[in-house]
C-alpha positions as CSV (number, residue, x, y, z in Angstrom):
1,M,-24.4,-32.0,66.6
2,I,-26.3,-29.3,64.8
3,D,-25.0,-30.1,61.3
4,T,-26.5,-33.5,60.9
5,K,-29.7,-32.3,62.6
6,R,-29.8,-29.3,60.3
7,I,-29.6,-31.4,57.2
8,R,-32.4,-33.6,58.3
9,I,-34.5,-30.6,59.3
10,L,-34.0,-28.8,56.0
11,H,-34.9,-32.0,54.0
12,L,-38.1,-32.2,56.0
13,A,-38.8,-28.5,55.4
14,T,-38.2,-28.8,51.7
15,R,-40.7,-31.7,51.4
16,M,-43.3,-29.7,53.3
17,A,-42.7,-26.5,51.3
18,E,-43.3,-28.4,48.1
19,G,-46.8,-29.2,49.2
20,N,-47.5,-25.7,50.5
21,T,-46.4,-23.6,47.5
22,E,-49.6,-21.5,47.5
23,S,-49.4,-20.8,51.2
24,L,-45.8,-19.6,51.0
25,R,-46.7,-16.7,48.7
26,G,-46.0,-13.3,50.3
27,L,-43.8,-14.8,53.1
28,S,-40.1,-14.2,52.2
29,N,-36.8,-14.8,54.0
30,F,-36.2,-12.6,57.0
31,N,-33.7,-9.7,56.1
32,V,-31.1,-9.7,58.9
33,H,-29.3,-6.9,57.1
34,A,-32.0,-4.3,57.5
35,R,-31.4,-1.0,59.3
36,T,-30.4,-1.8,62.9
37,S,-33.1,0.5,64.5
38,N,-35.8,-1.3,62.5
39,L,-34.6,-4.9,63.0
40,A,-36.5,-5.6,66.2
41,S,-39.9,-4.4,64.8
42,L,-39.3,-6.2,61.5
43,W,-38.6,-9.4,63.3
44,V,-41.8,-9.1,65.3
45,R,-43.8,-8.6,62.1
46,W,-42.1,-11.5,60.4
47,R,-42.6,-13.8,63.4
48,T,-46.3,-12.9,63.5
49,S,-46.7,-13.6,59.8
50,F,-44.9,-16.9,60.2
51,G,-47.2,-17.9,63.1
52,I,-50.2,-17.2,61.0
53,Y,-48.8,-19.3,58.2
54,L,-48.2,-22.3,60.5
55,V,-51.9,-22.2,61.5
56,A,-53.1,-21.8,57.9
57,A,-51.0,-24.6,56.7
58,N,-52.0,-26.8,59.6
59,I,-48.4,-27.5,60.6
60,T,-48.2,-29.0,64.1
61,G,-45.5,-30.7,66.0
62,D,-42.2,-29.3,67.2
63,E,-39.9,-30.8,64.4
64,P,-42.1,-29.6,61.4
65,K,-42.5,-26.1,62.9
66,K,-38.8,-25.8,63.6
67,A,-37.9,-27.1,60.1
68,M,-40.3,-24.7,58.4
69,L,-39.0,-21.8,60.5
70,L,-35.3,-22.4,59.5
71,H,-36.3,-23.0,55.9
72,I,-38.4,-19.9,55.4
73,A,-36.3,-17.6,57.5
74,G,-33.4,-18.2,55.3
75,E,-29.7,-19.1,55.5
76,D,-28.7,-16.0,57.4
77,V,-31.1,-16.8,60.2
78,Q,-29.9,-20.5,60.1
79,K,-26.3,-19.3,60.8
80,I,-27.5,-17.1,63.7
81,V,-29.4,-20.0,65.2
82,E,-26.3,-22.3,64.9
83,A,-24.2,-19.7,66.6
84,L,-26.7,-19.2,69.4
85,T,-27.3,-22.9,70.0
86,D,-23.6,-23.6,70.1
87,D,-23.4,-21.5,73.3
88,R,-26.0,-23.7,75.0
89,N,-25.1,-26.3,77.6
90,A,-24.6,-29.7,76.0
91,D,-26.9,-31.2,78.7
92,A,-29.7,-29.0,77.4
93,G,-30.2,-31.2,74.4
94,E,-31.5,-30.2,71.0
95,P,-33.4,-26.8,71.1
96,S,-37.1,-26.9,70.5
97,Y,-39.1,-24.6,68.3
98,N,-39.9,-22.4,71.2
99,D,-36.3,-22.3,72.3
100,I,-35.2,-21.1,68.9
101,I,-38.0,-18.4,68.8
102,N,-36.9,-17.2,72.3
103,L,-33.2,-17.1,71.2
104,L,-34.1,-15.1,68.1
105,N,-36.3,-12.8,70.2
106,T,-33.4,-12.0,72.5
107,H,-30.9,-11.7,69.7
108,F,-33.0,-9.2,67.6
109,G,-34.3,-7.5,70.7
110,R,-30.9,-6.3,71.6
111,Q,-30.8,-4.4,68.3
112,R,-33.8,-2.3,69.4
113,N,-33.2,1.3,70.4
114,V,-36.1,2.2,72.8
115,V,-35.4,5.9,72.5
116,V,-35.8,5.8,68.7
117,E,-38.8,3.6,68.9
118,K,-40.5,6.0,71.3
119,W,-39.7,9.0,69.1
120,E,-41.1,7.2,66.0
121,F,-44.2,6.3,68.0
122,S,-44.8,9.9,69.0
123,Q,-44.5,11.0,65.3
124,M,-47.2,8.7,64.0
125,T,-50.3,10.5,62.8
126,Q,-53.7,9.6,61.4
127,L,-53.6,8.9,57.7
128,P,-56.2,10.5,55.3
129,G,-59.3,8.4,55.2
130,E,-58.1,6.3,58.2
131,T,-60.6,5.7,61.0
132,V,-59.5,6.0,64.7
133,S,-59.9,2.3,65.1
134,Q,-57.6,1.5,62.2
135,W,-55.1,4.1,63.5
136,V,-55.1,2.4,67.0
137,C,-54.4,-1.0,65.3
138,R,-51.4,0.6,63.6
139,L,-50.2,2.1,66.8
140,R,-50.3,-1.0,69.0
141,P,-47.4,-3.0,67.3
142,K,-45.2,0.1,67.5
143,A,-46.1,0.7,71.1
144,N,-45.1,-2.9,71.9
145,L,-41.5,-2.0,71.0
146,C,-41.4,1.1,73.2
147,G,-41.3,-0.6,76.6
148,F,-44.3,1.2,77.9
149,G,-45.4,-1.8,80.0
150,D,-48.7,-1.4,81.7
151,T,-49.1,2.2,80.5
152,K,-49.2,1.2,76.8
153,E,-52.9,1.7,76.3
154,Q,-52.8,5.1,78.1
155,R,-49.9,6.2,75.9
156,I,-51.9,5.3,72.8
157,I,-55.0,7.2,74.1
158,E,-53.0,10.3,74.8
159,L,-51.4,10.3,71.4
160,V,-54.7,9.8,69.6
161,V,-56.5,12.6,71.6
162,H,-53.6,15.0,71.2
163,T,-53.2,14.6,67.4
164,C,-56.8,13.8,66.2
165,E,-59.2,16.3,64.6
166,P,-59.9,19.3,66.8
167,K,-63.7,18.6,67.0
168,L,-63.1,15.0,68.0
169,R,-60.4,16.1,70.5
170,A,-62.8,18.5,72.1
171,L,-65.5,15.8,72.3
172,C,-63.1,13.4,74.0
173,L,-61.9,15.9,76.5
174,A,-65.5,17.0,77.3
175,K,-66.5,13.4,78.0
176,Q,-63.2,12.7,79.8
177,Q,-62.6,9.3,78.1
178,S,-60.2,7.3,80.2
179,T,-60.3,3.8,78.5
180,M,-59.6,2.6,75.0
181,T,-63.2,1.2,74.7
182,Q,-64.7,4.6,75.6
183,L,-62.4,6.4,73.2
184,L,-63.2,4.1,70.3
185,Q,-66.9,4.4,71.0
186,V,-66.8,8.2,70.9
187,A,-64.7,8.2,67.8
188,L,-67.1,5.8,66.0
189,E,-70.1,8.0,66.9
190,Y,-68.2,11.1,65.7
191,E,-67.1,9.5,62.4
192,T,-70.6,8.1,61.7
193,L,-72.1,11.6,62.3
194,Q,-69.5,13.3,60.1
195,E,-70.1,10.8,57.3
196,A,-73.9,11.4,57.5
197,I,-73.5,15.2,57.4
198,H,-71.2,14.9,54.4
199,T,-73.7,12.7,52.6
200,L,-76.6,15.1,53.3
201,D,-74.6,18.2,52.3
202,K,-73.5,16.5,49.0
203,A,-77.1,15.5,48.3
204,H,-78.3,19.1,49.0
205,I,-75.6,20.7,46.8
206,D,-75.6,18.3,43.9
207,T,-79.0,18.8,42.3
208,P,-79.7,16.1,39.6
209,P,-78.8,17.4,36.1
210,Q,-82.3,16.6,34.7
211,V,-83.9,18.9,37.3
212,N,-81.5,21.7,36.4
213,A,-82.2,21.2,32.7
214,V,-86.0,21.5,33.2
215,Q,-85.7,24.6,35.4
216,Q,-83.4,26.3,32.8
217,R,-85.8,25.5,29.9
218,E,-88.8,26.9,31.8
219,R,-87.0,30.1,32.7
220,A,-85.6,30.5,29.2
221,K,-89.1,30.4,27.8
222,S,-90.3,33.1,30.3
223,K,-89.6,36.7,29.8
224,I,-89.0,37.3,33.5
225,L,-85.9,39.3,34.2
226,C,-83.4,38.3,36.9
227,Y,-83.7,40.7,39.8
228,G,-79.9,40.3,40.4
229,C,-78.4,41.3,37.0
230,G,-81.5,42.3,35.0
231,K,-81.0,39.7,32.3
232,P,-83.7,37.2,31.2
233,G,-83.5,33.3,31.2
234,H,-82.4,32.8,34.8
235,M,-82.9,33.9,38.4
236,K,-80.5,35.5,40.9
237,Y,-79.3,32.3,42.6
238,D,-78.8,30.2,39.4
239,K,-75.2,29.2,38.6
240,Q,-75.1,31.3,35.4
241,C,-76.1,34.6,37.1
242,P,-73.1,36.9,37.1
243,A,-74.6,38.8,40.0
244,K,-75.3,35.8,42.2
245,F,-73.3,37.1,45.2
246,K,-73.8,40.8,44.5
247,P,-76.4,43.2,45.8
248,C,-79.7,43.2,43.9
249,K,-79.8,45.9,41.2
250,R,-83.5,46.4,41.5
251,K,-83.4,46.9,45.2
252,V,-80.6,49.4,44.9
253,L,-82.5,51.2,42.1
254,C,-85.7,51.3,44.2
255,Q,-83.8,52.7,47.1
256,R,-82.3,55.4,44.9
257,T,-85.7,56.3,43.5
258,E,-87.2,56.4,46.9
259,D,-84.4,58.7,48.2
260,T,-84.8,61.0,45.1
261,T,-88.6,61.2,45.5
262,T,-88.3,62.0,49.2
263,K,-85.8,64.7,48.5
264,E,-88.0,66.3,45.8
265,K,-91.0,66.3,48.2
266,R,-88.9,68.1,50.9
267,Q,-87.9,70.8,48.4
268,E,-91.5,71.3,47.3
269,K,-92.6,71.8,51.0
270,R,-89.8,74.4,51.5
271,S,-90.8,76.3,48.4
């Protein structure tokens, strides 16, 4: 029953694929030989990508969708579908596209280890340069494989708050954010503020080169001595001053002179 149907479906899929070569780029066969603990998550990602492809290629109808699924998924998936459909009741008739998807969901779902998925979820951290919103988008697909049920959003909030930057964590705890919308809003405000502070600090520190050049030329012409190191051509807080972060020599010298003068005056009074 499945053999003749399979041949007809594959012929249909081949003809459709020839007209959609550009759309098929980046969508490869599903690897059923991947590591068992990752197979369920890989299937979910592949199934999502395939669903996007069907919409982009404007493929509608049960037969075309089923044909394209079996064609793109590859021969290994075709063998699995044949084995799964052979176990169906003969009165059930030919499986539809949704029937095949549900069979594959159940088949690859059995390979999922919830304990491992939860551990991998708990180890996910924010990447450098990644916003909290992007991080949450990366956490959601993994959380779907952990069997959290109705507590999925709360688990994501807890992971984000516990592992985010200390300043953002303190801000979230102070405002007692309990929903994902509130968390993302606070994170957006914090990230916008941090970016503005970084921009202002950089603009304050990085003085334009032409301004530095003019200042250095003017100081080089003058015979004013630096009150930090005593050398001409610059001032104490210029980059080239060797005593930029050291006590002022002139101040120390003045203090010593003052101490000496006071001591001499005291000796004169005694005599």
